[in-house]
N, C-alpha and C positions, 0 to 999 in steps of 0.2 A: 545473686542478681548480676554481678560483673562478669563471671565465669559464664554465666548463661548467655550474655550479650557477647561476649568474645566467640563463644561455641556458634552461636547463630550467625555471627557475621562471619567467621569462617567457613560455615557451612555454605552461606549465600553464595561467597566469594568462589567455592568449588563449584557448585552449581553452575554458576554463570561462566567460568573457566571451562567447563563440560562443554555447554551448549556452543561457545565459541570456537572450541576446538573441532567439536563436530560439523560446524559450517565453516570452518576454513578454507575448504574448496568451492563453498557453494557462490555462486556469481550471478547476477543480473545484467542484463544488457538491452539495447534497443538499436536497431537498425534506423529507425527514425530519429532517435535523440540521442547524442553523444554527453556523457557526463560532463556537469559543469557548463555546458552549453546553455544558449537561449531558446526557450520552446519557441515555435513558430506560429503564424497565424490558425494552423490546422489543430493545434492543442489549446487554444484560447476560447474562453466561453462565449457564448453569443446571448449575451442580455447584462443587466446590471450596469449598463455602461461600456461594455466590450462590445465587438463584433467579430469574433472569430469562427471558426467551422466547427469546435466542440466536437474532435475526433480523438479517441483514445489513441495512444500511439502503439506500435507495434512493441511487445516485450518478449524477452528469451531469457529463459535460465538453465543452469547445468549445475551439475555437482551437489545436488540434495543431500542432506544426510541419510543415512541409513534408518531404516524405520519410518521414512515419511509415508504418511497415509494418503493424505490431501494438501493442497495449497492455499494461500490466501493472498491476494494482491490488494495494497492500497496506494493512494496518491495522497500526500498530505502537505499543507502549507503551513510550518510553524512560524511563519512571520505574520499572519492574518492579525489584525488588530481587534481580536476577539479575547485575548485573555488565555485562550486554549487553541488556538491555531484553527484551521480549517480543513476539514475532510472532503476531497473532491471526487475519490474512488474507493469504493469499497466491494471486493469480490472475494466470495469464500465458496468453500465445498469444491473448488477445482479438482479434478482427479488428480492422483498420483503420478498417472501415465502423462499428464501434460507437462509439455516443456517450453511452451509458448502461448501469449494471445496475439491474434493478428491485430493489424491496424483497425481501428472502429469497432472492436469487440465490445467496447464501454457503452453501445447505443443502449437507448432506453429498453429496448425490447431483448437486448441480449442475446440476440439469435447466432452472434459468431464465437460466444463463448462455447468452451467445451461442454459437454451435456452433463447435467447435475449442478453445474455452477450456478450460485445464485449471486446477485448484485445488490448490495444493502443500501440504505438510504444515506445519502450525503448531506452535507450542510446546507446544500441548495434545497433539500428537502424531499427529494426523491432519488430513486436508485438510477443507477447509470453515470457515466464519466462525465465530471462538469468540469471544464477546462479553467485553466488560470484565467483571474481577472483582479488582480490585486488594485487598491486605490492606486491613485496618481501618486508618483514618487519614486522610491527607492524600492528596486526589483525585489522580488520575494523569491525564497528558494522553494521548491517543489520536491518532494522527496518521495521516489517510486521503490516501493519495498515489496517482495515477495517473501512469503514465510511459509517455510516447511512446518507441516503439524504431525502430531502423532494421533491423531484421530482422522477417520474417513469423511466425517460429517460433523459441523457446528450445527446444534440444535439451537437455531436463533430464530425469533419470531419476525415475520416478513416486515414488521414496521420498527425494528428495533434500530436505535441510534448506533451512530458510527463507534462511538465510546462504548457500547456494549459489545459490538463484534470485536473491538481491539480488547476488551477485556478476555473475551473468549478465546481469541487468538494466542495471547500471551500466557492463557492458561495450558494451552496446547502445544506449545511452540517447541520444535527441534533446532531450528536455526533460522537465519533470515538473510538474505542480500539485499543491498539497495544502491541506489545512485540518486544524484541530485542535479537537477537543471533549474534554470533560473528563468523569471519574466518580470518586466515592469514596464508602465504607462508613463508617458510625459502628458498626456491630455486625455 
């Protein structure tokens, strides 16, 4: 049993090293938000005590790993006081030819997303971008991630949770690129 564990751990380590090596040149950026900067009112939710514009930022990526057949994009707050974080945006089935999402692509109707893309349900309970709205106090981290996937389509029900989408993303992952921004409220 001990040799099986060592073999399994070694195999898992090699697999993770391969994914990391494949994605070494994979980058994500935004002309709207700089890494480690504070989000603006444009990216803040309008509701739950917040009064922002709820507009998804422009995102652009490059250097996807060989074999990428589609992309997914998520926005996640690991600091939300839920015990499991908070999913603010989930987009999948983005065609492999796409290299960006324009500002406002996360509108509820998704009309500015690349053809074939699907927005999943967020923790706000509906598809589309849901901006930052942490409780008053310490600023939260907002992690923007683009995932390169080995499949051209994730077969996911329309009412699937963000956790199910995440499971499917990680089951088809070739590489990922991310950056983090912050946002906090004092009242």
